PyMOL Python script that loads the backbone (N, CA, C, O; Angstrom):
from pymol import cmd

cmd.read_pdbstr("""\
ATOM      1  N   MET A   1      29.591  -5.758  -7.024  1.00  0.00           N
ATOM      2  CA  MET A   1      30.030  -4.482  -7.562  1.00  0.00           C
ATOM      3  C   MET A   1      30.125  -3.421  -6.474  1.00  0.00           C
ATOM      4  O   MET A   1      30.190  -2.233  -6.792  1.00  0.00           O
ATOM      5  N   PHE A   2      30.136  -3.805  -5.212  1.00  0.00           N
ATOM      6  CA  PHE A   2      30.352  -2.794  -4.195  1.00  0.00           C
ATOM      7  C   PHE A   2      31.584  -3.165  -3.394  1.00  0.00           C
ATOM      8  O   PHE A   2      32.067  -4.296  -3.455  1.00  0.00           O
ATOM      9  N   ASP A   3      32.075  -2.213  -2.654  1.00  0.00           N
ATOM     10  CA  ASP A   3      33.273  -2.391  -1.854  1.00  0.00           C
ATOM     11  C   ASP A   3      32.915  -2.201  -0.395  1.00  0.00           C
ATOM     12  O   ASP A   3      31.777  -1.883  -0.052  1.00  0.00           O
ATOM     13  N   ARG A   4      33.902  -2.400   0.451  1.00  0.00           N
ATOM     14  CA  ARG A   4      33.753  -2.108   1.872  1.00  0.00           C
ATOM     15  C   ARG A   4      34.892  -1.193   2.298  1.00  0.00           C
ATOM     16  O   ARG A   4      36.026  -1.329   1.838  1.00  0.00           O
ATOM     17  N   THR A   5      34.568  -0.263   3.181  1.00  0.00           N
ATOM     18  CA  THR A   5      35.599   0.617   3.722  1.00  0.00           C
ATOM     19  C   THR A   5      36.377  -0.146   4.796  1.00  0.00           C
ATOM     20  O   THR A   5      36.026  -1.276   5.134  1.00  0.00           O
ATOM     21  N   ASP A   6      37.430   0.469   5.330  1.00  0.00           N
ATOM     22  CA  ASP A   6      38.234  -0.174   6.374  1.00  0.00           C
ATOM     23  C   ASP A   6      37.407  -0.502   7.612  1.00  0.00           C
ATOM     24  O   ASP A   6      37.710  -1.463   8.321  1.00  0.00           O
ATOM     25  N   ASP A   7      36.364   0.288   7.881  1.00  0.00           N
ATOM     26  CA  ASP A   7      35.515   0.013   9.045  1.00  0.00           C
ATOM     27  C   ASP A   7      34.286  -0.826   8.675  1.00  0.00           C
ATOM     28  O   ASP A   7      33.316  -0.862   9.431  1.00  0.00           O
ATOM     29  N   ASP A   8      34.320  -1.506   7.508  1.00  0.00           N
ATOM     30  CA  ASP A   8      33.318  -2.475   7.054  1.00  0.00           C
ATOM     31  C   ASP A   8      31.996  -1.849   6.603  1.00  0.00           C
ATOM     32  O   ASP A   8      30.985  -2.545   6.511  1.00  0.00           O
ATOM     33  N   THR A   9      31.995  -0.556   6.324  1.00  0.00           N
ATOM     34  CA  THR A   9      30.813   0.096   5.769  1.00  0.00           C
ATOM     35  C   THR A   9      30.724  -0.237   4.282  1.00  0.00           C
ATOM     36  O   THR A   9      31.735  -0.241   3.580  1.00  0.00           O
ATOM     37  N   ILE A  10      29.508  -0.517   3.804  1.00  0.00           N
ATOM     38  CA  ILE A  10      29.323  -0.824   2.388  1.00  0.00           C
ATOM     39  C   ILE A  10      29.420   0.459   1.582  1.00  0.00           C
ATOM     40  O   ILE A  10      28.798   1.470   1.908  1.00  0.00           O
ATOM     41  N   LEU A  11      30.214   0.396   0.525  1.00  0.00           N
ATOM     42  CA  LEU A  11      30.454   1.534  -0.349  1.00  0.00           C
ATOM     43  C   LEU A  11      30.006   1.165  -1.759  1.00  0.00           C
ATOM     44  O   LEU A  11      30.518   0.217  -2.354  1.00  0.00           O
ATOM     45  N   LEU A  12      29.048   1.921  -2.286  1.00  0.00           N
ATOM     46  CA  LEU A  12      28.642   1.749  -3.678  1.00  0.00           C
ATOM     47  C   LEU A  12      29.486   2.694  -4.512  1.00  0.00           C
ATOM     48  O   LEU A  12      29.261   3.904  -4.493  1.00  0.00           O
ATOM     49  N   PRO A  13      30.464   2.155  -5.251  1.00  0.00           N
ATOM     50  CA  PRO A  13      31.343   3.033  -6.019  1.00  0.00           C
ATOM     51  C   PRO A  13      30.631   3.638  -7.220  1.00  0.00           C
ATOM     52  O   PRO A  13      29.614   3.122  -7.683  1.00  0.00           O
ATOM     53  N   SER A  14      31.172   4.719  -7.706  1.00  0.00           N
ATOM     54  CA  SER A  14      30.545   5.416  -8.833  1.00  0.00           C
ATOM     55  C   SER A  14      30.353   4.495 -10.025  1.00  0.00           C
ATOM     56  O   SER A  14      29.375   4.645 -10.757  1.00  0.00           O
ATOM     57  N   ARG A  15      31.261   3.542 -10.243  1.00  0.00           N
ATOM     58  CA  ARG A  15      31.117   2.630 -11.382  1.00  0.00           C
ATOM     59  C   ARG A  15      29.880   1.744 -11.235  1.00  0.00           C
ATOM     60  O   ARG A  15      29.321   1.300 -12.238  1.00  0.00           O
ATOM     61  N   TRP A  16      29.440   1.478  -9.989  1.00  0.00           N
ATOM     62  CA  TRP A  16      28.228   0.682  -9.760  1.00  0.00           C
ATOM     63  C   TRP A  16      27.026   1.415 -10.329  1.00  0.00           C
ATOM     64  O   TRP A  16      26.188   0.810 -10.997  1.00  0.00           O
ATOM     65  N   TRP A  17      26.934   2.712 -10.070  1.00  0.00           N
ATOM     66  CA  TRP A  17      25.806   3.498 -10.573  1.00  0.00           C
ATOM     67  C   TRP A  17      25.803   3.490 -12.097  1.00  0.00           C
ATOM     68  O   TRP A  17      24.754   3.331 -12.720  1.00  0.00           O
ATOM     69  N   GLU A  18      26.966   3.659 -12.687  1.00  0.00           N
ATOM     70  CA  GLU A  18      27.070   3.641 -14.148  1.00  0.00           C
ATOM     71  C   GLU A  18      26.579   2.303 -14.696  1.00  0.00           C
ATOM     72  O   GLU A  18      25.836   2.268 -15.677  1.00  0.00           O
ATOM     73  N   HIS A  19      26.986   1.213 -14.072  1.00  0.00           N
ATOM     74  CA  HIS A  19      26.573  -0.130 -14.495  1.00  0.00           C
ATOM     75  C   HIS A  19      25.055  -0.305 -14.375  1.00  0.00           C
ATOM     76  O   HIS A  19      24.420  -0.866 -15.268  1.00  0.00           O
ATOM     77  N   MET A  20      24.484   0.170 -13.281  1.00  0.00           N
ATOM     78  CA  MET A  20      23.037   0.028 -13.074  1.00  0.00           C
ATOM     79  C   MET A  20      22.242   0.800 -14.137  1.00  0.00           C
ATOM     80  O   MET A  20      21.262   0.284 -14.674  1.00  0.00           O
ATOM     81  N   PHE A  21      22.659   2.016 -14.435  1.00  0.00           N
ATOM     82  CA  PHE A  21      21.938   2.795 -15.448  1.00  0.00           C
ATOM     83  C   PHE A  21      22.110   2.199 -16.841  1.00  0.00           C
ATOM     84  O   PHE A  21      21.169   2.214 -17.634  1.00  0.00           O
ATOM     85  N   GLU A  22      23.288   1.679 -17.149  1.00  0.00           N
ATOM     86  CA  GLU A  22      23.480   1.029 -18.438  1.00  0.00           C
ATOM     87  C   GLU A  22      22.581  -0.205 -18.560  1.00  0.00           C
ATOM     88  O   GLU A  22      21.995  -0.449 -19.615  1.00  0.00           O
ATOM     89  N   GLY A  23      22.476  -0.981 -17.477  1.00  0.00           N
ATOM     90  CA  GLY A  23      21.592  -2.142 -17.476  1.00  0.00           C
ATOM     91  C   GLY A  23      20.142  -1.748 -17.642  1.00  0.00           C
ATOM     92  O   GLY A  23      19.399  -2.403 -18.373  1.00  0.00           O
ATOM     93  N   LEU A  24      19.730  -0.681 -16.970  1.00  0.00           N
ATOM     94  CA  LEU A  24      18.364  -0.194 -17.088  1.00  0.00           C
ATOM     95  C   LEU A  24      18.056   0.238 -18.515  1.00  0.00           C
ATOM     96  O   LEU A  24      16.944   0.038 -19.003  1.00  0.00           O
ATOM     97  N   SER A  25      19.035   0.827 -19.178  1.00  0.00           N
ATOM     98  CA  SER A  25      18.812   1.294 -20.551  1.00  0.00           C
ATOM     99  C   SER A  25      18.568   0.139 -21.511  1.00  0.00           C
ATOM    100  O   SER A  25      17.985   0.337 -22.577  1.00  0.00           O
ATOM    101  N   GLN A  26      19.005  -1.061 -21.151  1.00  0.00           N
ATOM    102  CA  GLN A  26      18.843  -2.229 -22.011  1.00  0.00           C
ATOM    103  C   GLN A  26      17.683  -3.117 -21.586  1.00  0.00           C
ATOM    104  O   GLN A  26      17.423  -4.140 -22.219  1.00  0.00           O
ATOM    105  N   SER A  27      16.990  -2.740 -20.527  1.00  0.00           N
ATOM    106  CA  SER A  27      15.897  -3.551 -20.001  1.00  0.00           C
ATOM    107  C   SER A  27      14.645  -3.429 -20.860  1.00  0.00           C
ATOM    108  O   SER A  27      14.274  -2.334 -21.284  1.00  0.00           O
ATOM    109  N   LEU A  28      14.005  -4.551 -21.108  1.00  0.00           N
ATOM    110  CA  LEU A  28      12.738  -4.554 -21.835  1.00  0.00           C
ATOM    111  C   LEU A  28      11.573  -4.110 -20.949  1.00  0.00           C
ATOM    112  O   LEU A  28      10.464  -3.889 -21.434  1.00  0.00           O
ATOM    113  N   ALA A  29      11.838  -3.981 -19.636  1.00  0.00           N
ATOM    114  CA  ALA A  29      10.778  -3.633 -18.688  1.00  0.00           C
ATOM    115  C   ALA A  29      10.524  -2.138 -18.586  1.00  0.00           C
ATOM    116  O   ALA A  29       9.598  -1.717 -17.893  1.00  0.00           O
ATOM    117  N   VAL A  30      11.336  -1.324 -19.270  1.00  0.00           N
ATOM    118  CA  VAL A  30      11.137   0.124 -19.189  1.00  0.00           C
ATOM    119  C   VAL A  30      10.736   0.677 -20.547  1.00  0.00           C
ATOM    120  O   VAL A  30      11.034   0.091 -21.588  1.00  0.00           O
ATOM    121  N   ASP A  31      10.052   1.820 -20.515  1.00  0.00           N
ATOM    122  CA  ASP A  31       9.633   2.448 -21.774  1.00  0.00           C
ATOM    123  C   ASP A  31      10.827   3.111 -22.456  1.00  0.00           C
ATOM    124  O   ASP A  31      11.890   3.264 -21.855  1.00  0.00           O
ATOM    125  N   ASP A  32      10.645   3.498 -23.703  1.00  0.00           N
ATOM    126  CA  ASP A  32      11.743   4.065 -24.499  1.00  0.00           C
ATOM    127  C   ASP A  32      12.323   5.337 -23.884  1.00  0.00           C
ATOM    128  O   ASP A  32      13.536   5.544 -23.903  1.00  0.00           O
ATOM    129  N   GLU A  33      11.457   6.180 -23.343  1.00  0.00           N
ATOM    130  CA  GLU A  33      11.930   7.437 -22.758  1.00  0.00           C
ATOM    131  C   GLU A  33      12.856   7.170 -21.564  1.00  0.00           C
ATOM    132  O   GLU A  33      13.910   7.793 -21.431  1.00  0.00           O
ATOM    133  N   THR A  34      12.447   6.238 -20.702  1.00  0.00           N
ATOM    134  CA  THR A  34      13.268   5.892 -19.545  1.00  0.00           C
ATOM    135  C   THR A  34      14.570   5.242 -19.988  1.00  0.00           C
ATOM    136  O   THR A  34      15.627   5.529 -19.426  1.00  0.00           O
ATOM    137  N   ALA A  35      14.506   4.370 -20.989  1.00  0.00           N
ATOM    138  CA  ALA A  35      15.709   3.715 -21.500  1.00  0.00           C
ATOM    139  C   ALA A  35      16.694   4.739 -22.060  1.00  0.00           C
ATOM    140  O   ALA A  35      17.899   4.625 -21.831  1.00  0.00           O
ATOM    141  N   GLN A  36      16.200   5.730 -22.785  1.00  0.00           N
ATOM    142  CA  GLN A  36      17.077   6.760 -23.351  1.00  0.00           C
ATOM    143  C   GLN A  36      17.710   7.611 -22.254  1.00  0.00           C
ATOM    144  O   GLN A  36      18.891   7.952 -22.331  1.00  0.00           O
ATOM    145  N   LEU A  37      16.925   7.954 -21.236  1.00  0.00           N
ATOM    146  CA  LEU A  37      17.454   8.720 -20.114  1.00  0.00           C
ATOM    147  C   LEU A  37      18.542   7.920 -19.401  1.00  0.00           C
ATOM    148  O   LEU A  37      19.611   8.452 -19.103  1.00  0.00           O
ATOM    149  N   ALA A  38      18.274   6.648 -19.129  1.00  0.00           N
ATOM    150  CA  ALA A  38      19.244   5.800 -18.449  1.00  0.00           C
ATOM    151  C   ALA A  38      20.502   5.604 -19.284  1.00  0.00           C
ATOM    152  O   ALA A  38      21.599   5.511 -18.733  1.00  0.00           O
ATOM    153  N   LEU A  39      20.363   5.541 -20.592  1.00  0.00           N
ATOM    154  CA  LEU A  39      21.511   5.380 -21.478  1.00  0.00           C
ATOM    155  C   LEU A  39      22.410   6.622 -21.447  1.00  0.00           C
ATOM    156  O   LEU A  39      23.634   6.503 -21.499  1.00  0.00           O
ATOM    157  N   GLY A  40      21.816   7.785 -21.365  1.00  0.00           N
ATOM    158  CA  GLY A  40      22.594   9.022 -21.372  1.00  0.00           C
ATOM    159  C   GLY A  40      23.254   9.362 -20.056  1.00  0.00           C
ATOM    160  O   GLY A  40      24.283  10.038 -20.045  1.00  0.00           O
ATOM    161  N   LEU A  41      22.693   8.914 -18.944  1.00  0.00           N
ATOM    162  CA  LEU A  41      23.233   9.298 -17.636  1.00  0.00           C
ATOM    163  C   LEU A  41      24.694   8.899 -17.429  1.00  0.00           C
ATOM    164  O   LEU A  41      25.478   9.742 -16.993  1.00  0.00           O
ATOM    165  N   PRO A  42      25.101   7.660 -17.717  1.00  0.00           N
ATOM    166  CA  PRO A  42      26.522   7.317 -17.490  1.00  0.00           C
ATOM    167  C   PRO A  42      27.481   8.111 -18.368  1.00  0.00           C
ATOM    168  O   PRO A  42      28.668   8.208 -18.056  1.00  0.00           O
ATOM    169  N   ARG A  43      26.988   8.670 -19.444  1.00  0.00           N
ATOM    170  CA  ARG A  43      27.852   9.430 -20.350  1.00  0.00           C
ATOM    171  C   ARG A  43      27.912  10.917 -20.001  1.00  0.00           C
ATOM    172  O   ARG A  43      28.837  11.616 -20.414  1.00  0.00           O
ATOM    173  N   THR A  44      26.928  11.399 -19.242  1.00  0.00           N
ATOM    174  CA  THR A  44      26.856  12.838 -18.983  1.00  0.00           C
ATOM    175  C   THR A  44      26.889  13.213 -17.503  1.00  0.00           C
ATOM    176  O   THR A  44      27.248  14.343 -17.172  1.00  0.00           O
ATOM    177  N   ALA A  45      26.527  12.303 -16.610  1.00  0.00           N
ATOM    178  CA  ALA A  45      26.450  12.621 -15.185  1.00  0.00           C
ATOM    179  C   ALA A  45      27.755  12.273 -14.478  1.00  0.00           C
ATOM    180  O   ALA A  45      28.486  11.379 -14.904  1.00  0.00           O
ATOM    181  N   LEU A  46      28.035  12.985 -13.404  1.00  0.00           N
ATOM    182  CA  LEU A  46      29.166  12.664 -12.549  1.00  0.00           C
ATOM    183  C   LEU A  46      28.627  11.944 -11.328  1.00  0.00           C
ATOM    184  O   LEU A  46      27.849  12.508 -10.559  1.00  0.00           O
ATOM    185  N   PHE A  47      29.036  10.708 -11.151  1.00  0.00           N
ATOM    186  CA  PHE A  47      28.575   9.906 -10.025  1.00  0.00           C
ATOM    187  C   PHE A  47      29.629   9.917  -8.930  1.00  0.00           C
ATOM    188  O   PHE A  47      30.827   9.966  -9.209  1.00  0.00           O
ATOM    189  N   GLN A  48      29.175   9.871  -7.687  1.00  0.00           N
ATOM    190  CA  GLN A  48      30.075   9.814  -6.546  1.00  0.00           C
ATOM    191  C   GLN A  48      29.874   8.489  -5.824  1.00  0.00           C
ATOM    192  O   GLN A  48      28.813   7.873  -5.917  1.00  0.00           O
ATOM    193  N   ASP A  49      30.909   8.057  -5.101  1.00  0.00           N
ATOM    194  CA  ASP A  49      30.764   6.890  -4.248  1.00  0.00           C
ATOM    195  C   ASP A  49      29.747   7.211  -3.150  1.00  0.00           C
ATOM    196  O   ASP A  49      29.673   8.344  -2.675  1.00  0.00           O
ATOM    197  N   VAL A  50      28.969   6.209  -2.756  1.00  0.00           N
ATOM    198  CA  VAL A  50      27.938   6.392  -1.731  1.00  0.00           C
ATOM    199  C   VAL A  50      28.128   5.316  -0.670  1.00  0.00           C
ATOM    200  O   VAL A  50      28.313   4.145  -1.001  1.00  0.00           O
ATOM    201  N   THR A  51      28.083   5.706   0.606  1.00  0.00           N
ATOM    202  CA  THR A  51      28.136   4.716   1.687  1.00  0.00           C
ATOM    203  C   THR A  51      26.722   4.413   2.149  1.00  0.00           C
ATOM    204  O   THR A  51      25.868   5.296   2.217  1.00  0.00           O
ATOM    205  N   MET A  52      26.495   3.152   2.462  1.00  0.00           N
ATOM    206  CA  MET A  52      25.178   2.719   2.921  1.00  0.00           C
ATOM    207  C   MET A  52      25.091   2.893   4.438  1.00  0.00           C
ATOM    208  O   MET A  52      26.115   2.890   5.121  1.00  0.00           O
ATOM    209  N   PRO A  53      23.878   3.044   4.966  1.00  0.00           N
ATOM    210  CA  PRO A  53      23.726   3.248   6.410  1.00  0.00           C
ATOM    211  C   PRO A  53      24.158   2.018   7.212  1.00  0.00           C
ATOM    212  O   PRO A  53      24.179   0.901   6.697  1.00  0.00           O
ATOM    213  N   ASP A  54      24.504   2.246   8.485  1.00  0.00           N
ATOM    214  CA  ASP A  54      24.847   1.131   9.382  1.00  0.00           C
ATOM    215  C   ASP A  54      23.715   0.117   9.400  1.00  0.00           C
ATOM    216  O   ASP A  54      22.540   0.483   9.395  1.00  0.00           O
ATOM    217  N   GLY A  55      24.074  -1.148   9.420  1.00  0.00           N
ATOM    218  CA  GLY A  55      23.069  -2.203   9.492  1.00  0.00           C
ATOM    219  C   GLY A  55      22.491  -2.606   8.149  1.00  0.00           C
ATOM    220  O   GLY A  55      21.598  -3.453   8.102  1.00  0.00           O
ATOM    221  N   PHE A  56      22.971  -2.027   7.054  1.00  0.00           N
ATOM    222  CA  PHE A  56      22.465  -2.381   5.727  1.00  0.00           C
ATOM    223  C   PHE A  56      22.771  -3.847   5.461  1.00  0.00           C
ATOM    224  O   PHE A  56      23.915  -4.276   5.615  1.00  0.00           O
ATOM    225  N   GLU A  57      21.775  -4.615   5.066  1.00  0.00           N
ATOM    226  CA  GLU A  57      21.901  -6.056   4.880  1.00  0.00           C
ATOM    227  C   GLU A  57      22.320  -6.412   3.453  1.00  0.00           C
ATOM    228  O   GLU A  57      21.882  -5.784   2.490  1.00  0.00           O
ATOM    229  N   THR A  58      23.163  -7.416   3.336  1.00  0.00           N
ATOM    230  CA  THR A  58      23.520  -7.977   2.038  1.00  0.00           C
ATOM    231  C   THR A  58      23.273  -9.486   2.087  1.00  0.00           C
ATOM    232  O   THR A  58      23.094 -10.064   3.158  1.00  0.00           O
ATOM    233  N   ILE A  59      23.268 -10.106   0.916  1.00  0.00           N
ATOM    234  CA  ILE A  59      23.071 -11.548   0.818  1.00  0.00           C
ATOM    235  C   ILE A  59      24.386 -12.171   0.355  1.00  0.00           C
ATOM    236  O   ILE A  59      24.833 -11.903  -0.760  1.00  0.00           O
ATOM    237  N   PRO A  60      25.023 -13.015   1.211  1.00  0.00           N
ATOM    238  CA  PRO A  60      26.247 -13.684   0.767  1.00  0.00           C
ATOM    239  C   PRO A  60      25.910 -14.910  -0.086  1.00  0.00           C
ATOM    240  O   PRO A  60      24.917 -15.593   0.165  1.00  0.00           O
ATOM    241  N   PHE A  61      26.738 -15.182  -1.090  1.00  0.00           N
ATOM    242  CA  PHE A  61      26.551 -16.382  -1.912  1.00  0.00           C
ATOM    243  C   PHE A  61      27.898 -16.800  -2.489  1.00  0.00           C
ATOM    244  O   PHE A  61      28.835 -16.005  -2.552  1.00  0.00           O
ATOM    245  N   LEU A  62      27.981 -18.061  -2.910  1.00  0.00           N
ATOM    246  CA  LEU A  62      29.195 -18.585  -3.523  1.00  0.00           C
ATOM    247  C   LEU A  62      29.011 -18.621  -5.032  1.00  0.00           C
ATOM    248  O   LEU A  62      27.954 -19.009  -5.529  1.00  0.00           O
ATOM    249  N   ALA A  63      30.042 -18.217  -5.750  1.00  0.00           N
ATOM    250  CA  ALA A  63      30.027 -18.254  -7.213  1.00  0.00           C
ATOM    251  C   ALA A  63      31.449 -18.522  -7.692  1.00  0.00           C
ATOM    252  O   ALA A  63      32.414 -18.132  -7.035  1.00  0.00           O
ATOM    253  N   PRO A  64      31.578 -19.194  -8.848  1.00  0.00           N
ATOM    254  CA  PRO A  64      32.929 -19.494  -9.337  1.00  0.00           C
ATOM    255  C   PRO A  64      33.638 -18.249  -9.862  1.00  0.00           C
ATOM    256  O   PRO A  64      33.029 -17.374 -10.477  1.00  0.00           O
ATOM    257  N   ASP A  65      34.941 -18.197  -9.602  1.00  0.00           N
ATOM    258  CA  ASP A  65      35.754 -17.136 -10.183  1.00  0.00           C
ATOM    259  C   ASP A  65      36.230 -17.572 -11.566  1.00  0.00           C
ATOM    260  O   ASP A  65      35.765 -18.591 -12.078  1.00  0.00           O
ATOM    261  N   LEU A  66      37.133 -16.832 -12.173  1.00  0.00           N
ATOM    262  CA  LEU A  66      37.595 -17.159 -13.524  1.00  0.00           C
ATOM    263  C   LEU A  66      38.310 -18.503 -13.605  1.00  0.00           C
ATOM    264  O   LEU A  66      38.397 -19.104 -14.676  1.00  0.00           O
ATOM    265  N   GLU A  67      38.823 -18.974 -12.459  1.00  0.00           N
ATOM    266  CA  GLU A  67      39.516 -20.265 -12.432  1.00  0.00           C
ATOM    267  C   GLU A  67      38.647 -21.375 -11.878  1.00  0.00           C
ATOM    268  O   GLU A  67      39.146 -22.437 -11.507  1.00  0.00           O
ATOM    269  N   GLU A  68      37.332 -21.128 -11.821  1.00  0.00           N
ATOM    270  CA  GLU A  68      36.351 -22.127 -11.379  1.00  0.00           C
ATOM    271  C   GLU A  68      36.383 -22.422  -9.878  1.00  0.00           C
ATOM    272  O   GLU A  68      35.782 -23.402  -9.438  1.00  0.00           O
ATOM    273  N   HIS A  69      37.074 -21.592  -9.078  1.00  0.00           N
ATOM    274  CA  HIS A  69      37.055 -21.764  -7.626  1.00  0.00           C
ATOM    275  C   HIS A  69      35.843 -21.030  -7.071  1.00  0.00           C
ATOM    276  O   HIS A  69      35.543 -19.914  -7.494  1.00  0.00           O
ATOM    277  N   LEU A  70      35.146 -21.650  -6.126  1.00  0.00           N
ATOM    278  CA  LEU A  70      34.017 -20.972  -5.494  1.00  0.00           C
ATOM    279  C   LEU A  70      34.538 -19.923  -4.517  1.00  0.00           C
ATOM    280  O   LEU A  70      35.341 -20.224  -3.634  1.00  0.00           O
ATOM    281  N   VAL A  71      34.080 -18.715  -4.683  1.00  0.00           N
ATOM    282  CA  VAL A  71      34.448 -17.622  -3.783  1.00  0.00           C
ATOM    283  C   VAL A  71      33.178 -16.928  -3.316  1.00  0.00           C
ATOM    284  O   VAL A  71      32.175 -16.890  -4.029  1.00  0.00           O
ATOM    285  N   GLU A  72      33.238 -16.380  -2.111  1.00  0.00           N
ATOM    286  CA  GLU A  72      32.056 -15.711  -1.573  1.00  0.00           C
ATOM    287  C   GLU A  72      31.911 -14.317  -2.170  1.00  0.00           C
ATOM    288  O   GLU A  72      32.879 -13.565  -2.283  1.00  0.00           O
ATOM    289  N   HIS A  73      30.696 -13.996  -2.542  1.00  0.00           N
ATOM    290  CA  HIS A  73      30.323 -12.673  -3.031  1.00  0.00           C
ATOM    291  C   HIS A  73      29.172 -12.175  -2.170  1.00  0.00           C
ATOM    292  O   HIS A  73      28.584 -12.939  -1.405  1.00  0.00           O
ATOM    293  N   GLU A  74      28.859 -10.905  -2.297  1.00  0.00           N
ATOM    294  CA  GLU A  74      27.705 -10.331  -1.609  1.00  0.00           C
ATOM    295  C   GLU A  74      26.840  -9.617  -2.633  1.00  0.00           C
ATOM    296  O   GLU A  74      27.343  -9.062  -3.610  1.00  0.00           O
ATOM    297  N   ALA A  75      25.560  -9.637  -2.405  1.00  0.00           N
ATOM    298  CA  ALA A  75      24.629  -8.930  -3.286  1.00  0.00           C
ATOM    299  C   ALA A  75      23.682  -8.097  -2.439  1.00  0.00           C
ATOM    300  O   ALA A  75      23.425  -8.396  -1.273  1.00  0.00           O
ATOM    301  N   ILE A  76      23.181  -7.060  -3.052  1.00  0.00           N
ATOM    302  CA  ILE A  76      22.122  -6.273  -2.416  1.00  0.00           C
ATOM    303  C   ILE A  76      20.818  -7.032  -2.649  1.00  0.00           C
ATOM    304  O   ILE A  76      20.561  -7.468  -3.771  1.00  0.00           O
ATOM    305  N   PRO A  77      19.992  -7.201  -1.621  1.00  0.00           N
ATOM    306  CA  PRO A  77      18.776  -8.002  -1.773  1.00  0.00           C
ATOM    307  C   PRO A  77      17.865  -7.495  -2.890  1.00  0.00           C
ATOM    308  O   PRO A  77      17.726  -6.288  -3.083  1.00  0.00           O
ATOM    309  N   PRO A  78      17.243  -8.426  -3.626  1.00  0.00           N
ATOM    310  CA  PRO A  78      16.282  -8.017  -4.657  1.00  0.00           C
ATOM    311  C   PRO A  78      15.179  -7.160  -4.051  1.00  0.00           C
ATOM    312  O   PRO A  78      14.754  -7.383  -2.917  1.00  0.00           O
ATOM    313  N   GLY A  79      14.733  -6.199  -4.805  1.00  0.00           N
ATOM    314  CA  GLY A  79      13.659  -5.327  -4.339  1.00  0.00           C
ATOM    315  C   GLY A  79      14.125  -4.168  -3.476  1.00  0.00           C
ATOM    316  O   GLY A  79      13.309  -3.355  -3.041  1.00  0.00           O
ATOM    317  N   THR A  80      15.432  -4.078  -3.220  1.00  0.00           N
ATOM    318  CA  THR A  80      15.954  -2.960  -2.433  1.00  0.00           C
ATOM    319  C   THR A  80      15.751  -1.669  -3.209  1.00  0.00           C
ATOM    320  O   THR A  80      16.094  -1.590  -4.388  1.00  0.00           O
ATOM    321  N   LEU A  81      15.205  -0.679  -2.567  1.00  0.00           N
ATOM    322  CA  LEU A  81      15.008   0.628  -3.180  1.00  0.00           C
ATOM    323  C   LEU A  81      16.033   1.598  -2.609  1.00  0.00           C
ATOM    324  O   LEU A  81      16.208   1.695  -1.395  1.00  0.00           O
ATOM    325  N   ILE A  82      16.700   2.306  -3.496  1.00  0.00           N
ATOM    326  CA  ILE A  82      17.671   3.311  -3.074  1.00  0.00           C
ATOM    327  C   ILE A  82      17.183   4.655  -3.589  1.00  0.00           C
ATOM    328  O   ILE A  82      16.998   4.832  -4.793  1.00  0.00           O
ATOM    329  N   ARG A  83      16.976   5.594  -2.691  1.00  0.00           N
ATOM    330  CA  ARG A  83      16.515   6.927  -3.085  1.00  0.00           C
ATOM    331  C   ARG A  83      17.725   7.831  -3.197  1.00  0.00           C
ATOM    332  O   ARG A  83      18.513   7.961  -2.260  1.00  0.00           O
ATOM    333  N   LEU A  84      17.861   8.451  -4.351  1.00  0.00           N
ATOM    334  CA  LEU A  84      18.976   9.364  -4.592  1.00  0.00           C
ATOM    335  C   LEU A  84      18.560  10.783  -4.207  1.00  0.00           C
ATOM    336  O   LEU A  84      17.560  11.308  -4.697  1.00  0.00           O
ATOM    337  N   LEU A  85      19.331  11.374  -3.338  1.00  0.00           N
ATOM    338  CA  LEU A  85      19.105  12.759  -2.933  1.00  0.00           C
ATOM    339  C   LEU A  85      20.347  13.553  -3.267  1.00  0.00           C
ATOM    340  O   LEU A  85      21.468  13.068  -3.111  1.00  0.00           O
ATOM    341  N   ARG A  86      20.146  14.777  -3.727  1.00  0.00           N
ATOM    342  CA  ARG A  86      21.330  15.584  -3.995  1.00  0.00           C
ATOM    343  C   ARG A  86      21.393  16.767  -3.077  1.00  0.00           C
ATOM    344  O   ARG A  86      22.328  17.563  -3.159  1.00  0.00           O
TER     345      ARG A  86
END
""", "prot")
cmd.dss("prot")
cmd.show_as("cartoon", "prot")
cmd.util.cbc("prot")
cmd.orient("prot")
C-alpha cells in the first residue's frame, strides 16, 4: 500500500493512513474508545502523503496477483513504529 517516488523514496499515500485507521477500528486488540476514534479519523481527518527517511527498510516478498502470477511486493517490517508529528 505504499508507492515510490521517481528517486526511489518510499511514499506512504494518504489512502494508506485511512486503511490503517480503518483496520485499527476493527481490531479486537484495542479498547472501544480507541476503536471509535480510529473509525472516525478516516471520515473526518485530512491525510497527506508522507515520505519515509533515507535508508528506511522494507521486506520484499512474492505473492500471487489476481491472475495467480507471483509478483514481488514490499511490506513495512512488523513492529515498525511511526510517530505522527504535525
